[in-house]
C-alpha positions in Angstrom: -4.2 4.5 -85.8 -6.2 2.9 -88.5 -5.8 -0.7 -89.5 -4.7 0.4 -92.9 -1.9 2.5 -91.4 -0.8 -0.4 -89.1 -0.4 -2.7 -92.1 1.7 -0.1 -93.9 -1.0 0.9 -96.4 -2.5 4.2 -97.2 -6.2 4.6 -96.5 -8.2 4.6 -99.7 -9.2 8.0 -100.9 -12.4 6.7 -102.3 -15.0 4.4 -100.7 -15.7 2.4 -103.8 -14.5 -1.1 -103.2 -12.1 -2.8 -105.5 -13.8 -6.2 -106.2 -13.4 -9.0 -108.6 -9.9 -10.2 -107.6 -9.6 -13.8 -108.7 -8.1 -15.1 -105.5 -7.9 -12.0 -103.3 -5.6 -11.3 -100.5 -2.0 -12.4 -100.3 -0.6 -15.0 -102.7 1.5 -16.4 -99.9 -1.5 -16.8 -97.6 -3.6 -18.4 -100.3 -0.8 -20.6 -101.4 -0.2 -22.2 -98.0 -3.8 -23.4 -97.9 -3.5 -24.9 -101.3 -0.2 -26.5 -100.4 -1.7 -28.0 -97.2 -4.7 -29.4 -99.2 -2.3 -30.9 -101.7 -0.1 -32.5 -99.1 -3.2 -34.1 -97.4 -4.3 -35.5 -100.8 -0.9 -36.9 -101.6 -0.6 -38.7 -98.3 -4.2 -39.9 -98.4 -3.5 -41.5 -101.8 -0.2 -43.0 -100.8 -1.4 -44.1 -97.3 -5.2 -44.4 -97.0 -4.8 -45.0 -93.3 -3.6 -41.3 -93.1 -7.3 -40.2 -93.0 -8.5 -42.8 -90.6 -10.3 -41.5 -87.5 -7.5 -42.9 -85.2 -4.7 -41.2 -87.1 -6.4 -37.8 -87.4 -7.1 -37.9 -83.6 -3.5 -38.7 -83.0 -2.3 -35.8 -85.1 -4.4 -33.5 -83.0 -3.0 -34.9 -79.7 0.6 -35.1 -80.8 1.0 -31.6 -82.3 -1.3 -29.5 -80.3 1.5 -28.1 -78.1 3.5 -27.1 -81.3 0.5 -25.1 -82.5 0.2 -23.4 -79.1 3.8 -22.4 -79.3 3.3 -21.2 -82.9 0.6 -18.8 -81.8 2.9 -17.1 -79.3 5.9 -17.2 -81.7 3.9 -15.4 -84.4 3.5 -12.4 -82.2 7.2 -12.4 -81.5 8.1 -12.7 -85.2 5.6 -10.0 -86.3 7.3 -7.8 -83.7 10.6 -8.4 -85.6 12.1 -10.5 -82.8 12.6 -14.3 -82.2 12.5 -16.7 -79.3 14.8 -19.7 -79.2 14.0 -20.7 -75.6 10.4 -22.0 -75.8 11.4 -25.6 -76.0 13.6 -25.4 -72.9 11.0 -23.3 -71.1 8.4 -26.0 -71.9 10.7 -28.6 -70.3 11.3 -26.4 -67.2 7.5 -25.7 -66.7 6.8 -29.4 -67.1 9.5 -30.3 -64.6 8.1 -27.9 -62.0 4.6 -29.3 -62.4 5.9 -32.9 -62.2 7.9 -32.4 -59.1 5.1 -30.7 -57.2 2.4 -33.2 -58.3 4.2 -36.5 -58.7 7.1 -36.2 -56.3 5.5 -34.0 -53.6 2.0 -35.3 -53.9 0.2 -32.0 -54.3 -3.1 -31.6 -56.2 -3.0 -31.6 -59.9 -4.2 -28.0 -60.2 -1.3 -26.9 -58.1 1.1 -28.3 -60.7 -0.9 -26.6 -63.5 -0.8 -23.2 -61.8 2.9 -23.7 -61.0 3.7 -24.4 -64.6 1.8 -21.3 -65.8 3.6 -19.2 -63.1 7.0 -20.5 -64.3 6.2 -19.5 -67.8 5.1 -16.0 -66.8 8.2 -15.5 -64.7 10.4 -16.6 -67.5 8.6 -14.3 -69.9 9.0 -11.3 -67.5 12.7 -12.1 -67.2 13.3 -12.3 -71.0 11.0 -9.4 -71.7 13.0 -7.2 -69.3 16.3 -7.8 -71.1 14.8 -7.3 -74.5 12.6 -4.4 -73.9 14.3 -2.3 -71.2 18.0 -3.3 -71.5 17.9 -3.4 -75.3 19.6 -6.8 -75.9 18.3 -8.4 -79.1 15.8 -11.2 -78.6 18.0 -13.7 -80.4 20.7 -13.3 -77.8 18.4 -13.1 -74.8 16.5 -16.2 -75.7 19.6 -18.1 -76.7 20.8 -17.5 -73.2 17.4 -18.4 -71.9 17.5 -21.7 -73.8 20.7 -22.6 -71.9 19.5 -21.3 -68.6 16.1 -23.0 -68.7 17.5 -26.3 -69.9 20.1 -26.2 -67.1 17.4 -25.4 -64.5 15.3 -28.3 -65.8 18.2 -30.8 -65.1 18.5 -29.3 -61.6 14.7 -29.5 -60.9 14.4 -33.1 -62.1 17.8 -34.1 -60.7 18.6 -35.5 -64.2 15.9 -38.2 -63.9 12.4 -38.5 -65.5 9.2 -38.4 -63.5 6.0 -40.0 -64.5 2.6 -40.8 -63.0 0.3 -37.7 -63.1 -3.2 -38.1 -61.7 -5.8 -39.0 -64.3 -7.4 -35.6 -64.1 -4.2 -33.9 -65.2 -3.6 -36.5 -67.9 -7.1 -35.7 -69.3 -5.9 -32.2 -70.2 -3.7 -33.7 -72.9 -5.4 -37.1 -73.5 -9.1 -36.7 -72.5 -12.2 -36.6 -74.7 -15.8 -35.4 -74.5 -17.9 -38.2 -75.9 -21.6 -39.1 -75.8 -22.9 -35.8 -74.3 -25.5 -35.6 -77.0 -25.6 -39.3 -77.9 -24.9 -40.9 -81.2 -24.6 -44.5 -82.4 -20.9 -44.8 -83.0 -20.7 -41.1 -84.2 -20.4 -38.5 -81.4 -23.1 -35.9 -82.1 -21.6 -33.4 -79.7 -18.4 -33.3 -81.8 -20.3 -32.6 -85.0 -22.4 -29.8 -83.3 -19.4 -28.1 -81.9 -17.6 -28.1 -85.3 -20.7 -26.9 -87.1 -21.1 -24.0 -84.7 -17.4 -23.2 -85.2 -17.8 -23.2 -89.0 -20.8 -20.9 -88.9 -19.1 -18.6 -86.5 -15.9 -18.5 -88.7 -18.0 -17.7 -91.7 -19.8 -14.9 -89.9 -16.6 -13.2 -88.8 -15.1 -13.6 -92.3 -18.2 -12.0 -93.8 -18.0 -9.1 -91.3 -14.3 -8.6 -92.2 -15.1 -8.5 -95.9 -17.8 -5.9 -95.3 -15.4 -3.8 -93.3 -12.8 -3.9 -96.1 -15.5 -2.9 -98.6 -16.5 0.0 -96.4 -13.0 1.3 -96.3 -12.5 0.9 -100.0 -10.0 -2.0 -99.7 -9.5 -4.8 -102.2 -11.7 -7.9 -101.7 -12.1 -11.1 -103.7 -15.2 -11.6 -105.8 -18.3 -12.7 -103.9 -18.4 -16.1 -105.6 -14.8 -16.7 -104.7 -15.5 -15.8 -101.1 -18.5 -18.1 -100.9 -16.6 -20.9 -102.7 -13.7 -20.7 -100.3 -16.1 -20.8 -97.3 -18.0 -23.8 -98.6 -14.9 -25.7 -99.4 -13.5 -25.0 -95.9 -16.8 -26.0 -94.3 -16.8 -29.3 -96.2 -13.2 -30.1 -95.2 -13.8 -29.1 -91.6 -17.0 -31.1 -91.2 -15.3 -34.1 -92.9 -12.5 -33.9 -90.3 -15.2 -33.6 -87.6 -17.0 -36.6 -88.9 -13.8 -38.7 -88.8 -12.8 -37.8 -85.2 -16.4 -38.2 -84.1 -16.1 -41.8 -85.2 -13.1 -42.4 -83.0 -13.1 -41.2 -79.4 -15.1 -37.9 -79.7 -13.9 -34.4 -79.2 -10.4 -34.1 -77.8 -10.1 -31.7 -74.8 -6.9 -30.2 -76.3 -9.0 -29.2 -79.4 -11.3 -27.2 -77.2 -8.3 -25.5 -75.5 -6.9 -24.8 -79.0 -10.2 -23.3 -80.2 -10.3 -21.0 -77.2 -6.7 -19.8 -77.7 -7.3 -19.3 -81.4 -10.4 -17.2 -80.8 -8.7 -15.1 -78.1 -5.5 -14.4 -80.0 -7.3 -13.9 -83.3 -9.2 -11.1 -81.6 -6.1 -9.7 -79.9 -4.2 -9.6 -83.2 -6.9 -7.9 -85.2 -9.2 -6.1 -82.8 -7.1 -4.7 -80.0 -4.6 -1.8 -79.7 -2.0 -4.1 -78.4 -2.2 -6.3 -81.5 -2.2 -3.4 -83.9 0.8 -2.0 -82.0 2.8 -5.2 -82.6 2.2 -5.0 -86.3 3.1 -1.3 -86.4 6.4 -1.9 -84.5 7.3 -4.8 -86.8 6.5 -2.8 -89.9 8.5 0.3 -88.8 9.8 0.5 -85.3 10.9 4.1 -85.6 7.7 5.3 -87.1 5.7 3.4 -84.4 7.7 5.1 -81.7 7.2 8.5 -83.2 3.4 7.9 -83.5 3.3 7.4 -79.7 3.4 3.7 -79.3 5.4 2.4 -76.3 7.8 0.1 -78.0 9.3 -1.1 -74.8 6.0 -1.9 -73.2 4.7 -3.8 -76.2 7.9 -5.7 -76.6 7.9 -6.6 -72.9 4.4 -8.0 -72.9 4.9 -9.9 -76.1 7.6 -11.9 -74.4 5.5 -12.3 -71.3 2.8 -13.7 -73.5 5.3 -16.1 -75.2 6.3 -17.3 -71.7 2.6 -17.9 -70.8 1.9 -19.9 -74.0 5.1 -21.9 -73.5 3.7 -22.9 -70.1 0.3 -23.8 -71.6 2.1 -26.0 -74.2 4.1 -27.5 -71.3 0.9 -28.6 -69.5 -0.5 -30.1 -72.7 2.8 -31.9 -73.4 3.4 -33.2 -69.9 -0.3 -34.4 -69.7 0.1 -36.1 -73.0 3.4 -37.8 -72.0 2.2 -38.4 -68.4 5.4 -37.0 -67.0 8.4 -34.8 -67.4 11.8 -35.5 -68.9 15.1 -33.5 -68.8 15.3 -33.5 -72.6 11.6 -32.6 -73.2 10.9 -29.9 -75.8 14.1 -30.4 -77.7 13.8 -28.6 -81.1 10.2 -27.5 -80.4 11.3 -23.9 -80.9 12.4 -24.6 -84.4 9.1 -26.3 -85.2 7.2 -23.3 -83.9 9.4 -20.9 -85.9 9.0 -23.0 -89.0 5.2 -23.0 -88.6 5.1 -19.2 -88.6 7.4 -18.8 -91.6 5.8 -21.5 -93.6 2.4 -20.0 -92.8 3.3 -16.6 -94.3 5.1 -14.6 -91.6 7.8 -12.3 -92.8 11.4 -12.7 -91.7 11.6 -8.9 -91.2 8.5 -8.5 -89.1 5.2 -6.7 -89.5 3.4 -9.5 -91.5 1.8 -12.7 -90.3 -1.6 -14.1 -89.3 -2.8 -16.5 -86.7 -4.5 -18.6 -89.3 -1.3 -18.8 -91.4 0.8 -19.9 -88.4 -1.7 -22.6 -87.6 -1.9 -23.9 -91.2 1.9 -23.8 -91.3 2.1 -25.8 -88.1 -0.4 -28.3 -89.6 1.7 -28.6 -92.7 4.7 -29.5 -90.7 2.6 -31.9 -88.5 1.0 -33.6 -91.5 4.3 -34.0 -93.3 5.9 -35.6 -90.2 2.9 -37.9 -89.6 2.6 -38.9 -93.3 6.3 -39.6 -93.6 6.2 -41.7 -90.4 3.4 -43.8 -91.8 5.5 -44.3 -95.0 8.4 -45.5 -92.9 10.7 -42.5 -93.6 13.7 -42.3 -91.3 14.1 -39.4 -88.8 17.0 -38.1 -91.0 14.7 -38.0 -94.0 12.0 -36.2 -92.1 14.4 -33.5 -90.9 15.8 -32.9 -94.4 12.3 -32.6 -95.9 11.1 -30.2 -93.2 14.3 -28.1 -93.6 13.8 -27.8 -97.3 10.2 -26.8 -96.9 11.2 -24.0 -94.4 13.9 -22.8 -96.8 11.5 -22.7 -99.8 8.9 -20.8 -97.7 11.5 -18.1 -96.7 12.8 -18.0 -100.3 9.3 -17.3 -101.5 9.0 -14.5 -99.0 12.2 -12.9 -100.2 11.1 -13.3 -103.9 7.8 -11.6 -103.1 9.6 -8.6 -101.5 12.0 -8.2 -104.4 9.1 -8.3 -106.9 7.2 -5.7 -104.9 10.3 -3.6 -104.7 10.8 -3.7 -108.5 7.1 -3.0 -109.0 7.2 0.1 -106.8 
């Protein structure tokens, strides 16, 4: 099945590319990047400390686990399902790790592997009920949320545990600094970001050339170059700031690896294309030979695995496990996907959009905290942003329906 068919579009009958689009691509996708930039500018003007090296580093450390959850949640949402249990599963995986390492005195890597195993087992459990029994994901994961939270209380015996070994803590709080020297500015951090920017530009160019080859619409060349240059400037400015603080956070390296892997999975593998096909039209996907049950099952297994990865990052960051850990994390992950352009009906969504959506929510939370906004105000603002993002998705669908 071709990529054009997966996205619900007919392959072009001619090879001549349609160029010269002013912005190119999806208005929703382009808009979220502009909105993110605007939010950053607003907070930078209102609170200059927002762009300080220390605060930018703290944003990375504090919201990395939400971004990890958002990556897995995007696959679930594109499939046309939902997962309400990721916050509770994060708490359970953290609790298992803490009991083994802190309470039982086992090596730190045993706790890490146990947390990942817990996530995988939970993913298998929920994937079975969704894929092979046929219960909607909303119901299965709602039950999972209650089950995993209850198991967390049992595992921790209703008390918090703290005191992970330093090696474990470094997963969520560690930095790589001074590997290539630098007088107050970590050169290694700048080099890594520069390589990332060049690599991203290369893959974007390859993608553009592929779309041209298949006769698909692409933005004008000057627009493509301008977008890449602006992105490169922003990314390197961010790199410069955190290089002035403590260097390259280890969680950022983990995030980069996950983004690379899942970006390739979503765009370059049969499994990724099958997810989009099922989300776009489940019946048509089944008739075309796609194993809907198998894809649905492994999508939930993957969500369980990424919930466990987020649990390791969170527990390492917090240096412990708490019975109430992960509360409302599932809503943050879901909001990140929808704000980032995922469709409420499935079949549409990108890893980059989910990450930017998560950053929008993170930046808003951090900025409002710096401005002294109450928790109630922060929740109201985030709720309104989510509502507007979904309303925009509905508006686009209605407009497309009228146009067709």
